[in-house]
N, C-alpha and C positions, 0 to 999 in steps of 0.2 A: 505579536505570534499568531500563524495560522492554526486553523482547526480542522480536523477531520471527525466527522461523526459527533462534533460536539465538543471532543477533548482536544487538548492544546498539542500542537506538534513542537518536539523540542529537537535542538541541533547539536550534536555532539560529534566531534570530528577529531578527538586526540587520540584515536586508536589506530593503529597499523592494520587491522583487518577491514577497518573501515575505509582507510585510504584505497585499499585493493578494491573494494565494493565500489567505491566513487569512480574509480578509472573504467570498471566496467560499464556504469552507467553514460560515463563521458565519450564514450565510442559513438561513431557517426551511426551504427545499427545498435539497436538495443539488445541486452544481454539475452541469451536464449531462452531464459524463464520467464522474460517480460512479454507476454503477447498481447498485451493490450485489452485482454478480457481475463476473468477467472479462470484458472486451470480446468480443463474438461472434466476431470473428475469432481471437482468442488463444485462446478456448474451443476452438475446432475445432482448432488444432495442438495443443492439449494432449491432446485427445482422440485425435487421430491418432498420439500419441506421438512428434511433432517434438521436443520439448524434451528434451534429452540430457544435459544438464549442470547445474552451480550456475548460478543465475538471479540478476541484477541488474535489479531492478525500480525504474528511475529514474522519479521523478515518480508514485509510486505511489498517492498520494491516502489513500484510508481502506483500502487494502492488501487490495482484493478479490482481484486476481491474486495477491500474495504469499502469501496465506492459502490460497487455494486450492490453490497449489502446493506450499506446505509441508505442507499435508494429504495429499498425494501422496508425500510423501517427500523432497521437493527441497529442497537447500540454497539458502535466499533471502536476498538482502540488499536491502531497501528503502529507498529514498532519497526525500525529498520536501524542498521549501523551506518548506512551512507547518507550523508548530508544532501548529495545529489539527488538521492532517490526521493528522499524528505521533500526536498524542494520541489521536485516534479508532482508528487503527490499532494503537495499544499496547491498548485497552481491548478492541477485537474478538480481537485475539491472546489476550487473558488470557481471555477468556470461550470461547475455541475450545480453549483448553488448550495 
């Protein structure tokens, strides 16, 4: 089992909503919310030091926010309904170490 921010990444694919999300992540181009970095509004908060505790990143997609926070030393738990997004996040986490 892969890990992100020290925690296990579980895979759950028995939900029809998750199937719809999987389809979004399996397209040739990423979904519009997946920009390869933390969303700009959240990046500003991170840069301003407004994040002060462990982080739950719900609906984290490809984990850009989770990985950026983990790289800064935060403990992050990322959740997503899409098995495809979880798989991509696990690979990105492994690449970043």
